[in-house]
gemmi code that builds the backbone of each chain (N, CA, C; Angstrom):
import gemmi

chains = {
    "A": [
        ("MET", (58.997, 89.180, -42.918), (59.948, 88.400, -43.787), (59.965, 88.890, -45.173)),
        ("ALA", (61.233, 89.143, -45.702), (61.370, 89.546, -47.117), (60.899, 88.596, -48.042)),
        ("ARG", (60.333, 89.027, -49.164), (59.908, 87.958, -50.177), (60.754, 88.401, -51.410)),
        ("MET", (61.713, 87.568, -51.717), (62.652, 87.848, -52.883), (62.025, 87.768, -54.195)),
        ("LYS", (62.116, 88.781, -55.042), (61.643, 88.744, -56.344), (62.590, 89.378, -57.342)),
        ("PHE", (62.341, 89.051, -58.711), (63.089, 89.746, -59.703), (62.271, 90.661, -60.432)),
        ("LEU", (62.842, 91.788, -60.995), (62.106, 92.685, -61.935), (63.111, 93.077, -62.919)),
        ("CYS", (62.675, 93.102, -64.194), (63.471, 93.489, -65.256), (62.732, 94.779, -65.832)),
        ("ASP", (63.340, 95.913, -65.831), (62.855, 96.997, -66.440), (63.247, 97.215, -67.795)),
        ("ALA", (62.186, 96.972, -68.629), (62.405, 96.872, -70.051), (62.880, 98.232, -70.723)),
        ("GLU", (62.576, 99.318, -69.959), (63.042, 100.511, -70.558), (64.505, 100.770, -70.380)),
        ("ARG", (65.079, 100.012, -69.393), (66.548, 100.290, -69.048), (67.416, 99.203, -69.736)),
        ("CYS", (66.847, 98.022, -69.880), (67.688, 96.989, -70.363), (68.247, 97.185, -71.729)),
        ("ILE", (69.615, 97.214, -71.960), (70.258, 97.471, -73.205), (70.775, 96.240, -73.969)),
        ("GLU", (70.338, 95.139, -73.483), (70.610, 93.803, -74.134), (72.255, 93.617, -74.269)),
        ("CYS", (72.835, 93.898, -73.098), (74.391, 93.724, -73.079), (74.707, 92.284, -72.762)),
        ("ASN", (73.803, 91.550, -72.153), (73.863, 90.163, -71.877), (74.909, 89.953, -70.656)),
        ("SER", (75.324, 91.132, -69.965), (76.286, 90.880, -68.842), (75.594, 89.982, -67.700)),
        ("CYS", (74.277, 90.083, -67.522), (73.584, 89.206, -66.495), (73.789, 87.830, -66.771)),
        ("VAL", (73.758, 87.453, -68.057), (73.797, 86.005, -68.517), (75.280, 85.622, -68.254)),
        ("VAL", (76.252, 86.482, -68.610), (77.673, 86.024, -68.401), (77.969, 86.049, -66.998)),
        ("ALA", (77.572, 86.900, -66.135), (77.794, 86.915, -64.712), (77.299, 85.623, -63.930)),
        ("CYS", (76.101, 85.304, -64.422), (75.448, 84.029, -63.973), (76.135, 82.763, -64.322)),
        ("LYS", (76.553, 82.765, -65.539), (77.318, 81.604, -65.961), (78.831, 81.607, -65.172)),
        ("ASN", (79.306, 82.753, -64.984), (80.519, 82.702, -64.256), (80.491, 82.378, -62.837)),
        ("GLU", (79.393, 82.994, -62.236), (79.397, 82.901, -60.687), (78.845, 81.347, -60.444)),
        ("ASN", (78.163, 80.798, -61.236), (77.608, 79.421, -60.860), (78.196, 78.279, -61.653)),
        ("ASP", (79.242, 78.707, -62.492), (79.956, 77.701, -63.286), (78.892, 76.839, -64.105)),
        ("VAL", (77.982, 77.420, -64.799), (76.892, 76.849, -65.361), (77.494, 76.086, -66.617)),
        ("PRO", (77.083, 74.797, -66.794), (77.704, 73.958, -67.820), (77.338, 74.478, -69.348)),
        ("TRP", (78.060, 74.049, -70.321), (77.803, 74.397, -71.577), (76.535, 73.863, -72.101)),
        ("GLY", (75.748, 74.756, -72.848), (74.363, 74.295, -73.292), (73.300, 74.604, -72.330)),
        ("VAL", (73.636, 75.112, -71.187), (72.590, 75.411, -70.101), (72.604, 76.897, -69.893)),
        ("ASN", (71.564, 77.652, -70.010), (71.509, 79.039, -69.694), (70.333, 79.271, -68.589)),
        ("ARG", (70.918, 79.496, -67.421), (69.874, 79.859, -66.289), (69.271, 81.193, -66.584)),
        ("ARG", (69.962, 82.137, -67.300), (69.474, 83.438, -67.480), (69.709, 83.789, -69.067)),
        ("ARG", (68.744, 84.444, -69.655), (68.876, 84.840, -70.980), (68.240, 86.090, -71.300)),
        ("VAL", (68.655, 86.816, -72.356), (68.080, 88.096, -72.624), (67.066, 87.841, -73.911)),
        ("VAL", (65.892, 88.361, -73.681), (64.854, 88.105, -74.705), (64.571, 89.445, -75.364)),
        ("VAL", (64.637, 89.638, -76.749), (64.249, 90.885, -77.419), (62.929, 90.736, -77.999)),
        ("LEU", (62.199, 91.707, -77.515), (60.807, 91.746, -78.102), (60.615, 92.662, -79.211)),
        ("ASN", (59.922, 92.303, -80.297), (59.857, 92.988, -81.490), (61.161, 93.389, -82.114)),
        ("ASP", (62.056, 92.345, -82.161), (63.372, 92.603, -82.659), (63.437, 93.173, -83.903)),
        ("GLY", (64.198, 94.278, -84.192), (64.274, 94.895, -85.466), (63.289, 95.995, -85.694)),
        ("VAL", (62.240, 96.173, -84.819), (61.115, 97.026, -85.048), (61.564, 98.262, -84.180)),
        ("PRO", (61.427, 99.538, -84.667), (61.565, 100.580, -83.797), (60.762, 100.673, -82.498)),
        ("GLY", (61.593, 100.830, -81.455), (60.824, 100.620, -80.099), (61.110, 99.339, -79.517)),
        ("GLU", (61.914, 98.485, -80.052), (62.113, 97.054, -79.548), (62.537, 97.096, -78.075)),
        ("LYS", (62.179, 96.203, -77.363), (62.424, 95.984, -75.864), (63.293, 94.822, -75.561)),
        ("SER", (64.077, 94.890, -74.629), (64.750, 93.713, -74.232), (64.554, 93.265, -72.685)),
        ("ILE", (64.334, 92.061, -72.381), (64.232, 91.764, -70.967), (65.202, 90.468, -70.615)),
        ("SER", (65.569, 90.565, -69.317), (66.409, 89.448, -68.904), (65.452, 88.498, -68.182)),
        ("VAL", (65.421, 87.240, -68.681), (64.484, 86.250, -68.244), (65.236, 85.000, -67.438)),
        ("ALA", (64.793, 84.662, -66.363), (65.301, 83.447, -65.791), (64.088, 82.957, -64.796)),
        ("CYS", (64.338, 82.068, -63.948), (63.292, 81.544, -63.106), (62.892, 82.800, -62.176)),
        ("MET", (61.550, 83.021, -62.242), (61.182, 84.176, -61.363), (60.758, 83.787, -60.013)),
        ("HIS", (60.971, 82.651, -59.619), (60.737, 82.067, -58.173), (59.187, 82.504, -57.888)),
        ("CYS", (58.278, 81.895, -58.624), (56.857, 82.256, -58.568), (56.369, 81.959, -57.124)),
        ("THR", (55.387, 82.750, -56.837), (54.737, 82.551, -55.571), (53.969, 81.168, -55.481)),
        ("ASP", (53.243, 80.853, -56.624), (52.636, 79.666, -56.616), (53.147, 78.755, -57.732)),
        ("ALA", (54.310, 78.327, -57.579), (55.253, 77.775, -58.597), (54.502, 76.597, -59.321)),
        ("PRO", (54.408, 76.707, -60.676), (53.616, 75.657, -61.325), (54.605, 74.386, -61.444)),
        ("CYS", (56.028, 74.642, -61.538), (56.914, 73.632, -61.714), (56.688, 72.541, -60.399)),
        ("ALA", (56.592, 73.212, -59.260), (56.429, 72.320, -57.963), (55.010, 71.698, -58.135)),
        ("ALA", (54.035, 72.175, -58.778), (52.785, 71.427, -58.770), (52.696, 70.323, -59.742)),
        ("VAL", (53.617, 70.311, -60.732), (53.545, 69.233, -61.685), (54.753, 68.170, -61.445)),
        ("CYS", (55.731, 68.438, -60.542), (56.776, 67.498, -60.358), (56.292, 66.250, -59.760)),
        ("PRO", (56.524, 65.196, -60.617), (56.146, 63.792, -60.202), (56.852, 63.243, -58.905)),
        ("VAL", (57.994, 63.891, -58.586), (58.848, 63.306, -57.490), (58.937, 64.270, -56.350)),
        ("ASP", (58.230, 65.322, -56.442), (58.273, 66.408, -55.465), (59.589, 66.738, -54.962)),
        ("CYS", (60.405, 67.210, -55.913), (61.776, 67.627, -55.570), (61.862, 69.287, -55.381)),
        ("PHE", (60.770, 69.794, -55.382), (60.700, 71.458, -55.262), (60.435, 71.867, -53.819)),
        ("TYR", (61.040, 72.794, -53.367), (60.524, 73.457, -52.211), (60.902, 74.863, -52.301)),
        ("THR", (60.168, 75.651, -51.365), (60.297, 77.193, -51.393), (60.832, 77.636, -49.942)),
        ("THR", (61.863, 78.497, -49.998), (62.494, 78.953, -48.757), (61.613, 79.935, -48.190)),
        ("ASP", (61.992, 80.416, -46.999), (61.298, 81.266, -46.179), (61.175, 82.658, -47.016)),
        ("GLU", (62.142, 82.785, -47.841), (62.107, 84.200, -48.592), (61.498, 84.097, -49.980)),
        ("GLY", (60.889, 82.899, -50.158), (60.127, 82.660, -51.471), (60.963, 82.237, -52.563)),
        ("ILE", (62.055, 81.799, -52.324), (63.063, 81.178, -53.493), (62.740, 79.756, -53.678)),
        ("VAL", (62.423, 79.570, -54.976), (61.980, 78.129, -55.323), (63.112, 77.374, -55.714)),
        ("LEU", (63.554, 76.324, -54.962), (64.796, 75.537, -55.276), (64.374, 74.084, -55.423)),
        ("HIS", (65.335, 73.234, -55.833), (64.977, 71.860, -56.127), (66.219, 71.000, -55.741)),
        ("ASP", (65.869, 69.738, -55.417), (66.723, 68.703, -54.994), (67.245, 67.944, -56.306)),
        ("LYS", (68.504, 67.983, -56.773), (68.890, 67.417, -57.946), (69.038, 65.773, -57.746)),
        ("ASP", (69.143, 65.428, -56.472), (69.359, 63.949, -56.192), (67.948, 63.338, -56.494)),
        ("LEU", (66.908, 63.990, -56.340), (65.547, 63.578, -56.535), (65.052, 63.705, -58.053)),
        ("CYS", (65.515, 64.564, -58.618), (64.991, 65.035, -60.119), (65.281, 63.802, -61.001)),
        ("ILE", (64.402, 63.520, -61.919), (64.615, 62.431, -62.782), (64.657, 63.030, -64.245)),
        ("GLY", (64.676, 64.253, -64.211), (64.940, 64.928, -65.664), (63.706, 64.776, -66.674)),
        ("CYS", (62.363, 64.542, -66.118), (61.359, 64.249, -66.998), (60.842, 65.252, -67.658)),
        ("GLY", (61.110, 66.640, -67.385), (60.747, 67.701, -68.332), (59.313, 68.220, -67.977)),
        ("TYR", (58.613, 67.724, -67.118), (57.337, 68.360, -66.772), (57.354, 69.803, -66.392)),
        ("CYS", (58.351, 70.070, -65.526), (58.475, 71.437, -65.038), (58.734, 72.461, -66.204)),
        ("PHE", (59.570, 71.993, -67.253), (59.722, 72.746, -68.501), (58.392, 73.157, -69.074)),
        ("TYR", (57.484, 72.181, -69.249), (56.301, 72.573, -69.886), (55.343, 73.405, -68.938)),
        ("ALA", (55.547, 73.265, -67.679), (54.546, 74.115, -66.800), (55.049, 75.434, -66.554)),
        ("CYS", (56.457, 75.678, -66.754), (57.000, 76.999, -66.445), (56.656, 78.026, -67.462)),
        ("PRO", (55.947, 79.245, -67.166), (55.677, 80.163, -68.113), (56.936, 80.923, -68.608)),
        ("PHE", (57.955, 80.759, -68.036), (59.316, 81.434, -68.341), (60.324, 80.686, -69.047)),
        ("GLY", (60.099, 79.280, -69.224), (61.008, 78.441, -69.922), (62.300, 78.380, -69.116)),
        ("ALA", (62.108, 78.461, -67.840), (63.278, 78.542, -66.926), (64.177, 77.163, -66.807)),
        ("PRO", (63.373, 76.030, -66.582), (64.132, 74.732, -66.407), (64.999, 74.415, -67.604)),
        ("GLN", (66.145, 73.964, -67.319), (67.090, 73.590, -68.394), (67.640, 72.248, -68.104)),
        ("TYR", (68.087, 71.507, -69.171), (68.449, 70.090, -68.935), (69.898, 69.885, -69.825)),
        ("PRO", (70.852, 69.585, -68.975), (72.274, 69.413, -69.576), (72.084, 67.877, -70.250)),
        ("GLU", (72.763, 67.903, -71.609), (72.800, 66.565, -72.154), (73.904, 65.790, -71.548)),
        ("GLN", (73.506, 64.779, -70.941), (74.572, 64.004, -69.916), (74.835, 62.620, -70.445)),
        ("ALA", (74.093, 62.288, -71.568), (74.331, 60.841, -72.057), (74.066, 60.849, -73.540)),
        ("ALA", (74.432, 59.647, -74.086), (74.301, 59.674, -75.625), (72.783, 59.731, -76.018)),
        ("PHE", (72.560, 59.968, -77.320), (71.185, 60.154, -77.851), (70.328, 61.205, -77.276)),
        ("GLY", (70.957, 62.262, -76.681), (70.152, 63.466, -76.281), (69.482, 63.108, -75.127)),
        ("VAL", (69.937, 62.214, -74.107), (69.111, 61.907, -72.982), (69.315, 63.062, -71.962)),
        ("ARG", (68.159, 63.550, -71.533), (68.238, 64.560, -70.562), (68.834, 64.350, -69.256)),
        ("GLY", (69.653, 65.269, -68.640), (70.192, 65.061, -67.467), (69.076, 65.811, -66.453)),
        ("LYS", (69.681, 65.884, -65.294), (68.867, 66.498, -64.168), (68.562, 68.087, -64.376)),
        ("MET", (67.544, 68.436, -64.025), (67.143, 69.869, -64.414), (67.961, 70.819, -63.570)),
        ("ASP", (68.123, 71.946, -64.249), (69.079, 73.142, -63.750), (68.246, 74.331, -63.947)),
        ("LYS", (68.316, 75.196, -63.083), (67.509, 76.545, -63.088), (68.330, 77.451, -62.162)),
        ("CYS", (67.759, 78.589, -62.434), (68.333, 79.873, -61.587), (67.838, 79.612, -60.131)),
        ("THR", (68.884, 79.711, -59.116), (68.534, 79.463, -57.779), (68.435, 80.713, -56.980)),
        ("PHE", (68.463, 81.833, -57.634), (68.585, 83.172, -57.023), (69.752, 83.203, -56.110)),
        ("CYS", (70.759, 82.575, -56.692), (72.154, 82.513, -56.078), (72.092, 82.031, -54.589)),
        ("ALA", (71.071, 80.891, -54.324), (70.786, 80.407, -53.084), (71.283, 78.972, -52.945)),
        ("GLY", (71.975, 78.510, -53.940), (72.460, 77.053, -53.848), (71.328, 75.982, -53.724)),
        ("GLY", (71.456, 75.041, -52.961), (70.445, 74.026, -52.931), (70.468, 73.039, -51.544)),
        ("PRO", (69.834, 72.043, -51.479), (69.863, 71.271, -50.364), (71.189, 70.594, -50.041)),
        ("ALA", (72.172, 71.304, -49.668), (73.547, 70.736, -49.349), (73.963, 71.727, -48.267)),
        ("LYS", (75.211, 71.415, -47.703), (75.917, 72.191, -46.688), (76.268, 73.571, -47.415)),
        ("ASN", (75.899, 74.690, -46.781), (76.003, 75.952, -47.309), (77.394, 76.299, -47.777)),
        ("ASN", (77.519, 76.754, -48.977), (78.856, 77.107, -49.540), (79.853, 75.985, -49.465)),
        ("SER", (79.517, 74.741, -49.638), (80.339, 73.633, -49.713), (80.672, 73.276, -51.063)),
        ("ASP", (81.698, 72.513, -51.277), (81.971, 72.167, -52.709), (80.929, 71.368, -53.356)),
        ("ALA", (80.271, 70.466, -52.493), (79.303, 69.708, -53.038), (78.154, 70.596, -53.677)),
        ("GLU", (77.770, 71.506, -52.860), (76.653, 72.519, -53.274), (77.007, 73.357, -54.375)),
        ("TYR", (78.288, 73.845, -54.501), (78.614, 74.649, -55.553), (78.704, 73.769, -56.935)),
        ("ALA", (79.164, 72.550, -56.809), (79.122, 71.609, -58.044), (77.825, 71.236, -58.463)),
        ("LYS", (76.834, 71.222, -57.580), (75.547, 70.804, -58.011), (74.661, 71.927, -58.298)),
        ("TYR", (74.711, 72.967, -57.453), (73.716, 74.031, -57.708), (74.365, 75.439, -57.924)),
        ("GLY", (75.632, 75.550, -57.750), (76.387, 76.807, -57.923), (76.329, 77.680, -56.514)),
        ("SER", (76.674, 78.956, -56.815), (77.063, 79.694, -55.630), (75.893, 79.960, -54.841)),
        ("ASN", (76.220, 79.940, -53.324), (75.167, 80.352, -52.394), (75.370, 81.775, -51.861)),
        ("ARG", (75.139, 82.735, -52.617), (75.379, 84.121, -52.043), (74.359, 84.534, -51.059)),
        ("ILE", (73.105, 84.050, -51.042), (72.182, 84.432, -50.107), (72.647, 84.177, -48.663)),
        ("ALA", (73.340, 82.890, -48.518), (73.837, 82.500, -47.253), (74.900, 83.387, -46.760)),
        ("GLN", (75.520, 84.153, -47.750), (76.589, 84.993, -47.486), (76.051, 86.479, -47.326)),
        ("GLY", (74.751, 86.621, -47.338), (74.220, 88.017, -47.244), (74.258, 88.719, -48.457)),
        ("LYS", (74.456, 88.067, -49.595), (74.554, 88.800, -50.880), (73.336, 88.406, -51.720)),
        ("LEU", (73.039, 89.314, -52.699), (71.946, 89.211, -53.529), (72.494, 88.628, -54.952)),
        ("PRO", (71.774, 87.984, -55.898), (72.106, 87.427, -57.083), (72.879, 88.351, -57.830)),
        ("LEU", (74.030, 87.840, -58.398), (75.061, 88.622, -59.141), (74.489, 89.264, -60.431)),
        ("CYS", (73.671, 88.562, -60.985), (73.197, 89.173, -62.323), (72.622, 90.548, -62.044)),
        ("ALA", (71.828, 90.711, -61.019), (71.164, 91.877, -60.738), (72.171, 93.010, -60.025)),
        ("GLU", (73.203, 92.398, -59.270), (74.101, 93.345, -58.518), (75.020, 93.947, -59.577)),
        ("MET", (75.312, 93.241, -60.671), (76.288, 93.888, -61.453), (75.584, 94.560, -62.770)),
        ("CYS", (74.286, 94.574, -62.875), (73.572, 95.265, -63.979), (73.897, 96.628, -64.066)),
        ("ALA", (74.635, 97.086, -65.133), (75.318, 98.389, -65.318), (74.091, 99.379, -65.270)),
        ("THR", (72.893, 99.131, -65.916), (71.964, 100.162, -65.977), (70.831, 100.037, -65.033)),
        ("LYS", (70.922, 99.004, -63.981), (69.957, 98.783, -63.018), (68.726, 98.434, -63.492)),
        ("ALA", (68.598, 97.738, -64.814), (67.457, 97.337, -65.308), (66.932, 95.960, -64.513)),
        ("LEU", (67.874, 95.201, -64.293), (67.513, 93.897, -63.417), (67.702, 94.221, -62.083)),
        ("VAL", (66.531, 94.107, -61.254), (66.630, 94.347, -59.937), (66.228, 93.031, -59.102)),
        ("ALA", (66.872, 92.730, -58.102), (66.494, 91.543, -57.298), (66.550, 91.843, -55.904)),
        ("GLY", (65.631, 91.497, -55.155), (65.614, 91.636, -53.764), (64.128, 91.527, -53.155)),
        ("ASP", (63.988, 92.213, -51.913), (62.711, 92.233, -51.279), (61.654, 92.864, -52.225)),
        ("GLY", (60.617, 92.082, -52.453), (59.630, 92.504, -53.460), (59.152, 93.936, -53.205)),
        ("ASP", (58.920, 94.258, -51.907), (58.301, 95.639, -51.615), (59.478, 96.722, -52.099)),
        ("MET", (60.617, 96.445, -51.739), (61.687, 97.437, -52.130), (61.763, 97.550, -53.605)),
        ("VAL", (61.760, 96.279, -54.144), (61.815, 96.368, -55.656), (60.708, 97.164, -56.403)),
        ("ALA", (59.543, 97.050, -55.832), (58.364, 97.595, -56.277), (58.453, 99.117, -56.050)),
        ("ASP", (58.986, 99.582, -54.931), (59.123, 100.917, -54.559), (60.086, 101.623, -55.726)),
        ("ILE", (61.172, 100.870, -55.966), (62.023, 101.483, -57.013), (61.484, 101.671, -58.249)),
        ("TYR", (60.789, 100.655, -58.771), (60.022, 100.774, -59.928), (59.073, 101.857, -60.071)),
        ("ARG", (58.249, 101.997, -58.956), (57.232, 102.890, -58.927), (57.653, 104.222, -59.151)),
        ("GLU", (58.866, 104.492, -58.370), (59.461, 105.838, -58.429), (60.023, 106.082, -59.857)),
        ("ARG", (60.534, 105.113, -60.615), (61.001, 105.227, -61.931), (59.878, 105.682, -62.862)),
        ("VAL", (58.875, 104.886, -62.748), (57.726, 105.143, -63.577), (56.967, 106.636, -63.339)),
        ("LEU", (56.999, 107.024, -62.207), (56.509, 108.292, -61.819), (57.346, 109.361, -62.508)),
        ("LYS", (58.692, 109.133, -62.330), (59.652, 110.041, -62.917), (59.744, 110.213, -64.386)),
        ("ARG", (59.600, 109.013, -65.119), (59.683, 109.162, -66.530), (58.412, 109.141, -67.241)),
        ("GLY", (57.280, 108.831, -66.423), (56.023, 108.847, -67.089), (55.676, 107.529, -67.929)),
        ("GLY", (54.678, 107.473, -68.456), (54.234, 106.186, -69.284), (53.607, 105.195, -68.331)),
        ("ARG", (53.401, 103.998, -69.016), (52.681, 102.914, -68.226), (53.641, 101.889, -67.786)),
        ("PRO", (53.516, 101.402, -66.565), (54.501, 100.480, -66.038), (54.275, 99.029, -66.778)),
        ("GLN", (55.466, 98.613, -67.193), (55.437, 97.302, -67.870), (56.326, 96.357, -67.177)),
        ("THR", (55.741, 95.600, -66.295), (56.498, 94.679, -65.457), (56.397, 93.300, -66.085)),
        ("TRP", (57.343, 93.034, -67.043), (57.245, 91.827, -67.753), (57.301, 90.579, -66.802)),
        ("GLY", (56.292, 89.762, -66.715), (56.367, 88.565, -66.008), (56.026, 88.619, -64.514)),
        ("TRP", (55.895, 89.898, -64.042), (55.642, 90.119, -62.548), (54.260, 89.518, -62.346)),
        ("GLU", (53.375, 89.770, -62.962), (52.029, 89.349, -62.664), (51.828, 87.764, -62.739)),
        ("THR", (52.465, 87.323, -63.822), (52.573, 85.744, -64.062), (53.156, 85.125, -62.997)),
        ("ALA", (54.147, 85.717, -62.370), (54.860, 85.002, -61.456), (54.321, 85.248, -60.012)),
        ("TYR", (53.993, 86.486, -59.746), (53.579, 86.778, -58.343), (52.112, 87.130, -58.146)),
        ("GLY", (51.290, 87.049, -59.225), (49.861, 87.303, -59.092), (49.609, 88.759, -59.328)),
        ("ALA", (48.270, 89.174, -59.460), (47.899, 90.392, -59.781), (48.257, 91.490, -58.563)),
        ("GLN", (48.241, 90.808, -57.296), (48.519, 91.684, -56.242), (50.132, 92.095, -56.048)),
        ("GLY", (50.915, 91.433, -56.780), (52.204, 91.586, -56.900), (52.843, 90.982, -55.527)),
    ],
    "B": [
        ("MET", (6.161, 61.512, -87.431), (7.552, 61.966, -87.667), (8.288, 60.804, -88.567)),
        ("SER", (8.889, 61.326, -89.669), (9.432, 60.311, -90.687), (10.841, 59.750, -90.015)),
        ("LYS", (11.306, 58.643, -90.441), (12.381, 57.958, -90.067), (13.632, 58.938, -90.214)),
        ("LEU", (13.494, 59.606, -91.309), (14.610, 60.539, -91.702), (14.881, 61.637, -90.632)),
        ("ASN", (13.640, 62.145, -90.309), (13.813, 63.232, -89.135), (14.413, 62.717, -87.898)),
        ("VAL", (13.839, 61.489, -87.653), (14.412, 60.873, -86.347), (15.973, 60.626, -86.334)),
        ("LEU", (16.323, 60.216, -87.673), (17.829, 59.992, -87.854), (18.563, 61.228, -87.792)),
        ("LEU", (17.995, 62.265, -88.319), (18.637, 63.679, -88.362), (18.766, 64.132, -86.935)),
        ("MET", (17.678, 64.049, -86.093), (17.761, 64.570, -84.794), (18.886, 63.736, -83.954)),
        ("GLY", (18.867, 62.548, -84.193), (19.823, 61.663, -83.510), (21.300, 62.119, -83.876)),
        ("LEU", (21.473, 62.428, -85.157), (22.767, 62.900, -85.641), (23.174, 64.228, -85.137)),
        ("VAL", (22.174, 65.063, -84.976), (22.412, 66.295, -84.288), (22.932, 66.279, -82.935)),
        ("VAL", (22.141, 65.419, -82.049), (22.450, 65.187, -80.821), (23.876, 64.632, -80.662)),
        ("VAL", (24.196, 63.619, -81.512), (25.621, 63.073, -81.489), (26.698, 64.075, -81.727)),
        ("VAL", (26.447, 64.874, -82.801), (27.378, 65.889, -83.077), (27.486, 66.922, -82.040)),
        ("LEU", (26.381, 67.448, -81.517), (26.466, 68.423, -80.520), (27.064, 67.945, -79.139)),
        ("ALA", (26.990, 66.670, -79.041), (27.423, 65.979, -77.711), (28.988, 66.264, -77.707)),
        ("GLY", (29.659, 66.400, -78.862), (31.125, 66.604, -78.902), (31.570, 68.072, -78.512)),
        ("CYS", (30.499, 68.900, -78.564), (30.761, 70.312, -78.270), (30.761, 70.623, -76.651)),
        ("ASN", (30.217, 69.601, -76.004), (30.212, 69.864, -74.468), (31.509, 69.842, -73.790)),
        ("GLN", (31.755, 70.809, -72.956), (32.995, 70.819, -72.403), (32.788, 70.968, -70.821)),
        ("SER", (33.299, 70.115, -70.058), (33.193, 70.076, -68.561), (33.812, 71.403, -68.144)),
        ("SER", (33.065, 72.102, -67.204), (33.696, 73.311, -66.712), (34.452, 73.290, -65.496)),
        ("SER", (34.549, 72.030, -64.849), (35.302, 71.863, -63.634), (36.820, 71.810, -64.098)),
        ("VAL", (37.682, 72.504, -63.129), (39.082, 72.716, -63.439), (39.851, 71.836, -62.468)),
        ("THR", (40.786, 71.015, -62.986), (41.573, 70.167, -62.221), (42.625, 70.977, -61.523)),
        ("VAL", (42.766, 71.143, -60.376), (43.795, 71.830, -59.664), (44.798, 70.907, -59.092)),
        ("HIS", (46.075, 71.184, -59.509), (47.205, 70.242, -58.900), (47.905, 71.069, -57.851)),
        ("LYS", (47.798, 70.417, -56.868), (48.430, 71.094, -55.643), (49.862, 70.392, -55.582)),
        ("PRO", (50.827, 71.226, -55.251), (52.205, 70.759, -55.011), (52.302, 69.738, -53.907)),
        ("GLY", (53.031, 68.534, -54.229), (53.205, 67.598, -53.107), (54.037, 68.137, -52.142)),
        ("VAL", (54.255, 67.173, -51.146), (55.194, 67.489, -50.035), (56.578, 67.186, -50.428)),
        ("TYR", (57.462, 68.152, -50.233), (58.920, 67.928, -50.632), (59.570, 66.771, -50.013)),
        ("LYS", (60.252, 65.918, -50.884), (60.646, 64.690, -50.418), (62.290, 64.714, -50.234)),
        ("GLY", (62.836, 65.783, -50.673), (64.211, 65.742, -50.829), (65.006, 66.026, -49.539)),
        ("ALA", (66.313, 66.229, -49.670), (67.150, 66.497, -48.507), (66.840, 67.964, -47.880)),
        ("SER", (67.074, 68.202, -46.603), (66.946, 69.499, -45.981), (67.940, 70.534, -46.345)),
        ("ASP", (67.549, 71.558, -46.392), (68.517, 72.652, -46.859), (68.862, 73.481, -45.657)),
        ("PRO", (70.097, 73.548, -45.239), (70.593, 74.314, -44.057), (70.162, 75.832, -44.172)),
        ("LEU", (70.064, 76.200, -45.406), (69.600, 77.682, -45.489), (68.263, 77.923, -44.774)),
        ("LEU", (67.415, 76.928, -44.738), (66.094, 77.062, -44.114), (66.248, 77.192, -42.537)),
        ("SER", (67.287, 76.562, -41.989), (67.344, 76.596, -40.508), (68.120, 77.642, -39.902)),
        ("ALA", (68.770, 78.448, -40.833), (69.772, 79.497, -40.493), (68.900, 80.617, -39.900)),
        ("ASN", (69.577, 81.578, -39.422), (68.728, 82.782, -38.806), (68.342, 83.681, -39.844)),
        ("THR", (67.044, 83.622, -40.123), (66.409, 84.314, -41.193), (66.283, 85.744, -41.152)),
        ("GLU", (66.135, 86.182, -39.848), (65.968, 87.653, -39.484), (67.215, 88.339, -39.732)),
        ("GLU", (68.427, 87.847, -39.319), (69.705, 88.289, -39.423), (70.076, 88.358, -40.952)),
        ("ARG", (69.671, 87.299, -41.692), (69.899, 87.277, -43.110), (69.086, 88.420, -43.859)),
        ("ALA", (67.753, 88.442, -43.463), (66.881, 89.532, -44.068), (67.481, 90.891, -43.986)),
        ("THR", (68.149, 91.213, -42.838), (68.700, 92.522, -42.466), (69.871, 92.734, -43.418)),
        ("ALA", (70.768, 91.564, -43.465), (71.892, 91.768, -44.435), (71.658, 91.883, -45.895)),
        ("LEU", (70.491, 91.228, -46.324), (70.067, 91.329, -47.763), (69.581, 92.715, -47.954)),
        ("SER", (68.733, 93.264, -46.957), (68.194, 94.544, -47.099), (69.233, 95.648, -47.177)),
        ("GLU", (70.267, 95.503, -46.425), (71.338, 96.386, -46.434), (72.182, 96.269, -47.810)),
        ("ARG", (72.359, 95.088, -48.212), (73.027, 94.862, -49.452), (72.166, 95.406, -50.643)),
        ("PHE", (70.849, 95.378, -50.654), (70.034, 95.842, -51.658), (70.129, 97.452, -51.653)),
        ("THR", (70.146, 98.056, -50.412), (70.150, 99.586, -50.495), (71.535, 100.016, -50.946)),
        ("MET", (72.571, 99.224, -50.746), (73.899, 99.597, -51.035), (74.112, 99.501, -52.514)),
        ("GLY", (73.578, 98.551, -53.152), (73.818, 98.292, -54.467), (72.912, 98.468, -55.634)),
        ("GLN", (71.545, 98.533, -55.244), (70.570, 98.421, -56.416), (69.593, 99.624, -56.277)),
        ("LEU", (69.873, 100.510, -55.481), (68.996, 101.799, -55.528), (69.463, 102.685, -56.582)),
        ("ASP", (68.489, 103.449, -57.200), (68.908, 104.320, -58.314), (69.934, 105.464, -57.752)),
        ("ARG", (70.894, 105.732, -58.574), (71.879, 106.837, -58.213), (71.202, 108.216, -58.230)),
    ],
}
model = gemmi.Model(1)
for chain_id, residues in chains.items():
    chain = gemmi.Chain(chain_id)
    for i, (resn, *xyz) in enumerate(residues, 1):
        res = gemmi.Residue()
        res.name, res.seqid = resn, gemmi.SeqId(i, " ")
        for name, pos in zip(("N", "CA", "C"), xyz):
            atom = gemmi.Atom()
            atom.name, atom.element = name, gemmi.Element(name[0])
            atom.pos, atom.b_iso = gemmi.Position(*pos), 0.0
            res.add_atom(atom)
        chain.add_residue(res)
    model.add_chain(chain)
structure = gemmi.Structure()
structure.add_model(model)
structure.setup_entities()
């Protein structure tokens, strides 16, 4: 069984933010919520690096461990999803997540948090596949259509790669062998462990 | 032993007691999912895995 993983190649990311736009457009993400964002490391310093960050769908997801209402589940492909009908917007998952992935739309007065929203690896959520209800709550379900996340599929420099972990690792290994230097798999170890 | 020494020793014990740290780690295991079932889980996973693999080869390999 394929184990879906994200990998962002910092040597290739040019901070164009197309992945952010693609995600917003594909999933109709509400204003104020960013399921994916591009982070610049050592901004302004020669040799700065950019990486595209979203939910990494961790092997041992800390968000699921701290959720007081147990609204998280992991699919057979290792995609971490959640049920918005159960979520109470407590924010525990935000504090547990090493990537700052969980987002909360402002849904009421006085800044009251709404239900948590995060990257679904374009796999929707617990609703009928590709239904209007699923799209309204969770966004597009490209996985059910046999497609991979749009952010990675449209990345012009192929910096962001999403798919079966073994295939992703093979691509990255080949790149590092070709260009030399040390592999810098930002977040990979944190999300998937030292074994990858 | 003077009273002062006893008091000082007591003070040292009290102060050092605050430096003690339990080495046991609290491990939180994820609970059992309580939400609605996802039809994606019951779909044909092998067929989907093949489709996703083909898709990956088609669009994400280096040129």
